[in-house]
DSSP file (Angstrom, degrees, kcal/mol; ACC not computed):
  #  RESIDUE AA STRUCTURE BP1 BP2  ACC     N-H-->O    O-->H-N    N-H-->O    O-->H-N    TCO  KAPPA ALPHA  PHI   PSI    X-CA   Y-CA   Z-CA
    1    1 A X              0   0    0      0, 0.0     2,-0.3     0, 0.0    26,-0.0   0.000 360.0 360.0 360.0 134.9   38.9    0.4   47.0
    2    2 A X        -     0   0    0      1,-0.1   113,-0.1    25,-0.1     3,-0.1  -0.649 360.0-117.4 -84.3 133.0   40.9   -1.7   49.5
    3    3 A X        -     0   0    0     -2,-0.3     2,-0.3   111,-0.2    -1,-0.1  -0.396  39.5 -98.7 -66.3 148.7   44.6   -2.2   48.6
    4    4 A X        -     0   0    0     25,-0.1     2,-0.3    -2,-0.1    25,-0.1  -0.561  47.4-168.1 -75.9 135.8   45.4   -5.8   48.0
    5    5 A X        -     0   0    0     -2,-0.3    25,-2.5    -3,-0.1     2,-0.6  -0.803  26.1-121.1-118.2 159.3   47.0   -7.5   51.1
    6    6 A X  E     -a   30   0A   0     -2,-0.3    45,-1.9    23,-0.2    44,-1.7  -0.931  36.8-168.2 -96.2 121.3   48.8  -10.7   51.7
    7    7 A X  E     -ab  31  51A   0     23,-3.0    25,-2.9    -2,-0.6     2,-0.5  -0.922  12.0-164.2-114.0 130.2   46.8  -12.5   54.4
    8    8 A X  E     -ab  32  52A   0     43,-2.2    45,-2.6    -2,-0.4     2,-0.5  -0.982   4.3-166.4-116.9 128.9   47.9  -15.6   56.3
    9    9 A X  E     -ab  33  53A   0     23,-3.0    25,-3.0    -2,-0.5     2,-0.6  -0.952   4.4-175.4-112.5 120.0   45.3  -17.6   58.2
   10   10 A X  E     +ab  34  54A   0     43,-3.3    45,-2.9    -2,-0.5     2,-0.3  -0.897  32.6 122.7-125.9 107.9   46.6  -20.2   60.7
   11   11 A X        -     0   0    0     23,-2.1    47,-0.1    -2,-0.6     6,-0.1  -0.977  57.4-138.1-158.3 142.9   43.8  -22.1   62.2
   12   12 A X  S    S+     0   0    0     45,-0.3     2,-1.1    -2,-0.3     3,-0.1   0.554  79.0  99.8 -84.6  -6.4   43.0  -25.9   62.3
   13   13 A X     >  -     0   0    0      1,-0.2     4,-2.5     2,-0.1     5,-0.2  -0.699  57.2-168.0 -83.0  98.1   39.3  -25.3   61.5
   14   14 A X  H  > S+     0   0    0     -2,-1.1     4,-2.6     1,-0.2     5,-0.2   0.917  83.3  49.5 -51.7 -50.8   39.2  -26.2   57.8
   15   15 A X  H  > S+     0   0    0      1,-0.2     4,-2.5     2,-0.2    -1,-0.2   0.911 110.9  49.1 -58.4 -44.0   35.8  -24.8   57.2
   16   16 A X  H  > S+     0   0    0      1,-0.2     4,-2.7     2,-0.2     5,-0.2   0.917 111.7  50.1 -58.5 -45.9   36.6  -21.5   58.9
   17   17 A X  H  X S+     0   0    0     -4,-2.5     4,-2.7     1,-0.2    -2,-0.2   0.916 112.2  48.3 -58.8 -44.8   39.8  -21.2   56.8
   18   18 A X  H  X S+     0   0    0     -4,-2.6     4,-2.5     2,-0.2    -1,-0.2   0.889 112.0  47.9 -62.5 -46.4   37.9  -21.9   53.6
   19   19 A X  H  X S+     0   0    0     -4,-2.5     4,-2.1     2,-0.2    -1,-0.2   0.899 114.4  45.8 -61.3 -44.1   35.2  -19.4   54.4
   20   20 A X  H  X S+     0   0    0     -4,-2.7     4,-2.6     2,-0.2     5,-0.3   0.946 112.1  52.0 -71.2 -43.3   37.7  -16.6   55.3
   21   21 A X  H  X S+     0   0    0     -4,-2.7     4,-2.6    -5,-0.2     5,-0.2   0.943 111.4  46.9 -58.1 -48.5   39.8  -17.4   52.2
   22   22 A X  H  X S+     0   0    0     -4,-2.5     4,-0.9     1,-0.2    -1,-0.2   0.852 111.4  51.4 -65.7 -33.5   36.8  -17.1   50.0
   23   23 A X  H  < S+     0   0    0     -4,-2.1     4,-0.3     1,-0.2    -1,-0.2   0.897 114.7  41.3 -70.0 -40.9   35.7  -13.9   51.6
   24   24 A X  H ><>S+     0   0    0     -4,-2.6     5,-1.7     1,-0.2     3,-1.5   0.858 109.3  59.7 -77.7 -34.6   39.2  -12.1   51.2
   25   25 A X  H ><5S+     0   0    0     -4,-2.6     3,-1.6    -5,-0.3    -1,-0.2   0.753  91.7  66.7 -68.4 -20.3   39.8  -13.5   47.7
   26   26 A X  T 3<5S+     0   0    0     -4,-0.9    -1,-0.3     1,-0.3    -2,-0.2   0.781 102.9  48.2 -70.9 -21.1   36.6  -11.8   46.3
   27   27 A X  T < 5S-     0   0    0     -3,-1.5    -1,-0.3    -4,-0.3    -2,-0.2   0.134 124.2-108.0-102.7  23.8   38.4   -8.5   47.1
   28   28 A X  T < 5 +     0   0    0     -3,-1.6     2,-0.2     1,-0.2    -3,-0.2   0.702  66.9 151.2  62.2  25.8   41.6   -9.8   45.3
   29   29 A X      < -     0   0    0     -5,-1.7     2,-0.6   -25,-0.1    -1,-0.2  -0.582  50.5-117.5 -80.6 149.8   43.6  -10.2   48.4
   30   30 A X  E     -a    6   0A   0    -25,-2.5   -23,-3.0    -2,-0.2     2,-0.4  -0.803  36.3-162.3 -87.6 121.4   46.3  -13.0   48.3
   31   31 A X  E     -a    7   0A   0     -2,-0.6     2,-0.4   -25,-0.2   -23,-0.2  -0.893  13.2-172.6-117.6 133.5   45.4  -15.6   50.9
   32   32 A X  E     -a    8   0A   0    -25,-2.9   -23,-3.0    -2,-0.4     2,-0.4  -0.971   9.6-156.5-123.4 140.6   47.6  -18.2   52.5
   33   33 A X  E     +a    9   0A   0     -2,-0.4     2,-0.4   -25,-0.2   -23,-0.2  -0.945  13.7 175.7-122.4 131.9   46.4  -21.0   54.8
   34   34 A X  E     -a   10   0A   0    -25,-3.0   -23,-2.1    -2,-0.4    -2,-0.0  -0.994  15.6-165.3-131.2 143.7   48.1  -23.2   57.5
   35   35 A X  S    S+     0   0    0     -2,-0.4    24,-0.5   -25,-0.2     2,-0.3   0.432  76.9  44.5-104.0  -4.0   46.4  -25.7   59.7
   36   36 A X  S  > S-     0   0    0     22,-0.1     4,-1.9     1,-0.1     5,-0.1  -0.920  82.7-117.4-135.2 162.8   49.3  -26.0   62.1
   37   37 A X  H  > S+     0   0    0     -2,-0.3     4,-2.5     2,-0.2     5,-0.2   0.899 112.7  54.1 -64.4 -44.6   51.6  -23.6   63.9
   38   38 A X  H  > S+     0   0    0      1,-0.2     4,-2.0     2,-0.2    -1,-0.2   0.942 111.1  43.9 -60.2 -47.3   54.7  -25.1   62.1
   39   39 A X  H  > S+     0   0    0      1,-0.2     4,-2.7     2,-0.2    -1,-0.2   0.885 110.8  55.8 -68.7 -32.0   53.3  -24.7   58.6
   40   40 A X  H  X S+     0   0    0     -4,-1.9     4,-2.6     1,-0.2    -1,-0.2   0.918 108.8  48.1 -59.6 -42.9   52.1  -21.2   59.6
   41   41 A X  H  X S+     0   0    0     -4,-2.5     4,-1.9     2,-0.2    -1,-0.2   0.879 111.1  50.1 -65.0 -38.4   55.7  -20.3   60.6
   42   42 A X  H  X S+     0   0    0     -4,-2.0     4,-1.6     2,-0.2    -2,-0.2   0.910 113.4  45.2 -65.2 -44.0   57.1  -21.7   57.3
   43   43 A X  H  X>S+     0   0    0     -4,-2.7     4,-3.2     1,-0.2     5,-0.6   0.937 109.2  57.2 -66.4 -42.4   54.6  -19.7   55.3
   44   44 A X  H  X5S+     0   0    0     -4,-2.6     4,-1.7     1,-0.2    -2,-0.2   0.894 107.7  47.5 -54.4 -44.7   55.3  -16.6   57.3
   45   45 A X  H  <5S+     0   0    0     -4,-1.9    -1,-0.2     1,-0.2    -2,-0.2   0.845 117.6  41.3 -68.4 -34.1   59.0  -16.8   56.5
   46   46 A X  H  <5S+     0   0    0     -4,-1.6    -2,-0.2    -3,-0.2    -1,-0.2   0.838 129.1  24.5 -81.1 -34.9   58.4  -17.3   52.8
   47   47 A X  H  <5S-     0   0    0     -4,-3.2    -3,-0.2    -5,-0.2    -2,-0.2   0.801  79.2-152.5-104.8 -31.5   55.5  -14.8   52.1
   48   48 A X     << -     0   0    0     -4,-1.7   -42,-0.1    -5,-0.6    -4,-0.1   0.988  26.6-150.2  50.1  72.5   55.8  -12.2   54.9
   49   49 A X        -     0   0    0      1,-0.1   -42,-0.2    -5,-0.1     3,-0.1  -0.179  18.9-136.1 -68.1 157.4   52.2  -11.4   55.0
   50   50 A X  S    S+     0   0    0    -44,-1.7    28,-2.2     1,-0.2     2,-0.3   0.735  90.8  32.2 -75.2 -30.9   50.7   -8.1   55.8
   51   51 A X  E     -bc   7  78A   0    -45,-1.9   -43,-2.2    26,-0.2     2,-0.4  -0.966  66.4-165.0-135.0 143.4   47.9   -9.5   58.0
   52   52 A X  E     -bc   8  79A   0     26,-2.4    28,-3.2    -2,-0.3     2,-0.6  -0.995   7.7-164.1-135.1 126.5   47.9  -12.6   60.2
   53   53 A X  E     -bc   9  80A   0    -45,-2.6   -43,-3.3    -2,-0.4     2,-0.5  -0.960  23.1-173.4-105.3 109.2   44.8  -14.3   61.6
   54   54 A X  E     -bc  10  81A   0     26,-2.6    28,-3.4    -2,-0.6   -43,-0.2  -0.916  15.2-147.4-120.0 120.9   46.2  -16.6   64.3
   55   55 A X  E     - c   0  82A   0    -45,-2.9    28,-0.2    -2,-0.5     3,-0.1  -0.475   9.9-140.8 -76.1 156.3   44.2  -19.1   66.3
   56   56 A X  S    S+     0   0    0     26,-1.2     7,-3.3     7,-0.2     2,-1.0   0.938  86.3  52.0 -79.7 -56.1   45.2  -19.8   69.9
   57   57 A X  E    S+E   62   0B   0      5,-0.2   -45,-0.3     6,-0.1     2,-0.3  -0.752  70.6 165.0 -96.1 103.1   44.6  -23.6   70.2
   58   58 A X  E >   -E   61   0B   0      3,-2.1     3,-1.5    -2,-1.0   -22,-0.1  -0.796  48.2-110.0-113.1 156.4   46.5  -25.3   67.4
   59   59 A X  T 3  S+     0   0    0    -24,-0.5   -23,-0.1    -2,-0.3     3,-0.1   0.821 117.0  33.2 -55.6 -32.0   47.3  -29.0   67.1
   60   60 A X  T 3  S-     0   0    0      1,-0.2     2,-0.3     0, 0.0    -1,-0.3   0.156 128.0 -33.0-112.5  16.3   51.0  -28.4   67.6
   61   61 A X  E <  S-E   58   0B   0     -3,-1.5    -3,-2.1   -24,-0.0     2,-0.7  -0.951  74.0 -57.5 161.0-178.1   51.0  -25.5   70.0
   62   62 A X  E     -E   57   0B   0     -2,-0.3     4,-0.4    -5,-0.2     3,-0.3  -0.855  39.4-158.4 -95.4 113.6   49.6  -22.3   71.4
   63   63 A X  S >  S+     0   0    0     -7,-3.3     3,-2.2    -2,-0.7    -7,-0.2   0.943  88.4  52.1 -57.7 -50.7   49.4  -19.8   68.6
   64   64 A X  G >  S+     0   0    0      1,-0.3     3,-1.4     2,-0.2    -1,-0.2   0.790 100.8  63.2 -64.5 -26.4   49.3  -16.7   70.7
   65   65 A X  G 3  S+     0   0    0     -3,-0.3    -1,-0.3     1,-0.3     3,-0.2   0.631 104.2  49.1 -68.6 -12.6   52.4  -17.8   72.6
   66   66 A X  G X> S+     0   0    0     -3,-2.2     4,-1.3    -4,-0.4     3,-0.7   0.184  74.2 110.7-111.4  14.2   54.3  -17.6   69.3
   67   67 A X  H <> S+     0   0    0     -3,-1.4     4,-1.9     1,-0.2     5,-0.2   0.841  74.2  59.8 -59.9 -35.1   53.0  -14.1   68.3
   68   68 A X  H 3> S+     0   0    0     -3,-0.2     4,-2.4     1,-0.2    -1,-0.2   0.860  98.4  58.3 -65.1 -34.2   56.6  -12.7   68.9
   69   69 A X  H <> S+     0   0    0     -3,-0.7     4,-1.4     1,-0.2    -1,-0.2   0.956 108.9  44.5 -60.1 -47.1   58.0  -15.1   66.2
   70   70 A X  H  X S+     0   0    0     -4,-1.3     4,-2.4     1,-0.2    -2,-0.2   0.893 112.8  50.3 -70.3 -33.6   55.6  -13.5   63.6
   71   71 A X  H  < S+     0   0    0     -4,-1.9    -1,-0.2     1,-0.2    -2,-0.2   0.842 105.1  59.2 -69.0 -30.6   56.3   -9.9   64.6
   72   72 A X  H  < S+     0   0    0     -4,-2.4     3,-0.3    -5,-0.2    -1,-0.2   0.877 109.6  43.2 -62.4 -34.1   60.1  -10.8   64.4
   73   73 A X  H  < S+     0   0    0     -4,-1.4     2,-0.4     1,-0.3    -2,-0.2   0.918 134.9  14.6 -76.5 -44.0   59.5  -11.6   60.7
   74   74 A X    ><  -     0   0    0     -4,-2.4     3,-2.1    -5,-0.2    -1,-0.3  -0.826  63.6-173.2-134.8  98.9   57.3   -8.7   60.0
   75   75 A X  T 3  S+     0   0    0     -2,-0.4    -1,-0.1    -3,-0.3    -4,-0.1   0.675  88.2  54.3 -65.5 -17.0   57.4   -5.9   62.6
   76   76 A X  T 3  S+     0   0    0     20,-0.1    -1,-0.3     2,-0.1    -5,-0.1   0.246  80.5 138.6 -94.1   8.8   54.6   -4.1   60.9
   77   77 A X    <   -     0   0    0     -3,-2.1     2,-0.7    -6,-0.2    20,-0.4  -0.244  51.0-139.4 -58.7 139.5   52.3   -7.1   60.9
   78   78 A X  E     -c   51   0A   0    -28,-2.2   -26,-2.4    18,-0.1     2,-0.4  -0.921  28.1-161.7 -96.7 118.3   48.6   -6.5   61.7
   79   79 A X  E     -cd  52  98A   0     18,-2.8    20,-2.1    -2,-0.7     2,-0.6  -0.854  16.7-165.4-110.3 132.0   47.7   -9.5   63.9
   80   80 A X  E     -cd  53  99A   0    -28,-3.2   -26,-2.6    -2,-0.4     2,-0.5  -0.961  13.0-153.3-115.3 110.8   44.2  -10.8   64.6
   81   81 A X  E     -cd  54 100A   0     18,-2.8    20,-3.6    -2,-0.6     2,-0.4  -0.754  16.3-165.1 -85.5 118.9   44.3  -13.2   67.6
   82   82 A X  E     +cd  55 101A   0    -28,-3.4   -26,-1.2    -2,-0.5     2,-0.3  -0.807  18.6 150.2-110.4 145.6   41.3  -15.7   67.3
   83   83 A X  E     - d   0 102A   0     18,-1.4    20,-2.6    -2,-0.4   -28,-0.0  -0.906  44.2-145.8-168.5 144.3   39.8  -18.0   70.0
   84   84 A X  S    S+     0   0    0     -2,-0.3     2,-0.2    18,-0.2    18,-0.1   0.517  94.8  56.1 -85.9  -7.5   36.6  -19.4   70.8
   85   85 A X  S    S-     0   0    0     -3,-0.1     2,-0.4     0, 0.0    18,-0.2  -0.536  92.6-113.6-111.9 179.0   37.7  -19.1   74.5
   86   86 A X        +     0   0    0     -2,-0.2     3,-0.1    16,-0.1    16,-0.0  -0.594  45.5 176.8-120.9  69.7   38.8  -16.0   76.3
   87   87 A X        -     0   0    0     -2,-0.4     2,-0.2     1,-0.1     3,-0.1  -0.180  41.4 -83.6 -67.3 166.1   42.4  -16.8   77.0
   88   88 A X        -     0   0    0      1,-0.1     2,-0.2     3,-0.0    -1,-0.1  -0.470  49.3-102.1 -67.4 138.7   44.7  -14.3   78.7
   89   89 A X        -     0   0    0     -2,-0.2    -1,-0.1     1,-0.1     2,-0.1  -0.438  46.3-110.3 -64.0 129.3   46.3  -11.7   76.4
   90   90 A X    >   -     0   0    0     -2,-0.2     3,-0.7     1,-0.1    -1,-0.1  -0.356  16.1-147.0 -64.4 140.3   49.9  -12.8   75.8
   91   91 A X  G >  S+     0   0    0      1,-0.2     3,-0.6     2,-0.1    -1,-0.1   0.540  86.1  78.6 -83.7 -10.8   52.5  -10.7   77.4
   92   92 A X  G 3  S+     0   0    0      1,-0.2    -1,-0.2   -28,-0.1    -2,-0.1   0.349  89.1  56.9 -85.3   5.4   55.1  -11.2   74.6
   93   93 A X  G X   +     0   0    0     -3,-0.7     3,-1.0     3,-0.1    -1,-0.2  -0.062  66.4 156.2-128.7  40.8   53.4   -8.7   72.2
   94   94 A X  T <  S+     0   0    0     -3,-0.6     3,-0.1     1,-0.2    -3,-0.0  -0.291  70.6  13.8 -64.3 149.0   53.2   -5.3   74.0
   95   95 A X  T 3  S+     0   0    0      1,-0.2     2,-0.3     3,-0.0    -1,-0.2   0.754  99.0 124.9  55.3  29.7   53.0   -2.2   71.8
   96   96 A X  S <  S-     0   0    0     -3,-1.0     2,-1.3     2,-0.0    -1,-0.2  -0.829  72.8-102.4-118.0 159.9   52.2   -4.2   68.7
   97   97 A X        +     0   0    0    -20,-0.4   -18,-2.8    -2,-0.3     2,-0.4  -0.621  65.9 136.5 -84.8  93.7   49.2   -3.9   66.3
   98   98 A X  E     -d   79   0A   0     -2,-1.3     2,-0.4   -20,-0.2   -18,-0.2  -0.987  32.5-165.6-141.0 154.9   46.9   -6.8   67.3
   99   99 A X  E     -d   80   0A   0    -20,-2.1   -18,-2.8    -2,-0.4     2,-0.5  -0.986  21.5-126.3-131.7 140.4   43.2   -7.3   67.9
  100  100 A X  E     -d   81   0A   0     -2,-0.4     2,-0.6   -20,-0.2   -18,-0.2  -0.800  19.9-164.7 -91.0 129.9   41.4  -10.1   69.6
  101  101 A X  E     -d   82   0A   0    -20,-3.6   -18,-1.4    -2,-0.5     4,-0.1  -0.877  10.9-146.1-114.7  96.9   38.7  -11.7   67.6
  102  102 A X  E     -d   83   0A   0     -2,-0.6     2,-0.3   -20,-0.2   -18,-0.2  -0.355  34.7 -92.8 -64.5 137.7   36.3  -13.9   69.6
  103  103 A X  S    S+     0   0    0    -20,-2.6     2,-0.2   -18,-0.2    -1,-0.1  -0.696 105.5  60.2 -85.3 145.7   34.9  -17.0   67.7
  104  104 A X  S    S-     0   0    0     -2,-0.3     2,-0.3     1,-0.0    -2,-0.1   0.508  90.8-141.5 -73.0 147.8   32.5  -17.5   66.0
  105  105 A X        -     0   0    0     -2,-0.2     2,-0.8    -4,-0.1    -2,-0.1  -0.612   4.8-129.3 -82.4 135.7   33.8  -14.7   63.7
  106  106 A X    >>  -     0   0    0     -2,-0.3     3,-1.8     1,-0.1     4,-0.9  -0.761  12.9-161.9 -81.9 108.5   31.3  -12.2   62.2
  107  107 A X  H 3> S+     0   0    0     -2,-0.8     4,-0.7     1,-0.3    -1,-0.1   0.741  89.5  67.6 -72.2 -12.0   32.0  -12.1   58.5
  108  108 A X  H 34 S+     0   0    0      1,-0.2    -1,-0.3     2,-0.1     4,-0.3   0.762 104.8  43.1 -68.9 -24.0   30.1   -8.9   58.4
  109  109 A X  H <> S+     0   0    0     -3,-1.8     4,-0.7     2,-0.1     3,-0.3   0.583  93.8  81.4 -96.6 -12.0   32.9   -7.4   60.4
  110  110 A X  H >X S+     0   0    0     -4,-0.9     3,-1.3     1,-0.2     4,-0.6   0.918  88.0  55.5 -62.7 -41.1   35.8   -9.0   58.4
  111  111 A X  H >< S+     0   0    0     -4,-0.7     3,-0.9     1,-0.3     4,-0.3   0.860 103.7  54.4 -59.9 -37.0   35.7   -6.4   55.7
  112  112 A X  H >4 S+     0   0    0     -4,-0.3     3,-0.6    -3,-0.3    -1,-0.3   0.693  95.9  68.0 -68.6 -16.6   36.1   -3.6   58.2
  113  113 A X  H << S+     0   0    0     -3,-1.3    -1,-0.2    -4,-0.7    -2,-0.2   0.777  98.2  50.4 -73.1 -27.3   39.3   -5.1   59.6
  114  114 A X  T <<        0   0    0     -3,-0.9    -1,-0.2    -4,-0.6  -111,-0.2   0.474 360.0 360.0 -97.0  -1.4   41.2   -4.5   56.4
  115  115 A X    <         0   0    0     -3,-0.6    -1,-0.2    -4,-0.3    -2,-0.1   0.483 360.0 360.0 -76.1 360.0   40.3   -0.7   56.0
């Protein structure tokens, strides 16, 4: 059995967020969604999630360039950087727990990520 986690998804693709939320909630994880970087930061400060799925290209900024903000709030955060492109790995998150997830995301693999 998987321990319940608090998961934050920051992505402007509404359908993807809904699908991911549904997938994680079936295992009783607590899921929070933000469609902008600003809202993601606000939720991060209030909720302090265990896991963050962070898109790179957001309407109000580059998600990956703000990874250090999220790690400052929760240094033990598990970060999944998502992108449909192959951007350069940000230099502001060395020695941190992060994985790059290329889009489209395989839901078959999502469950393995939380083990």
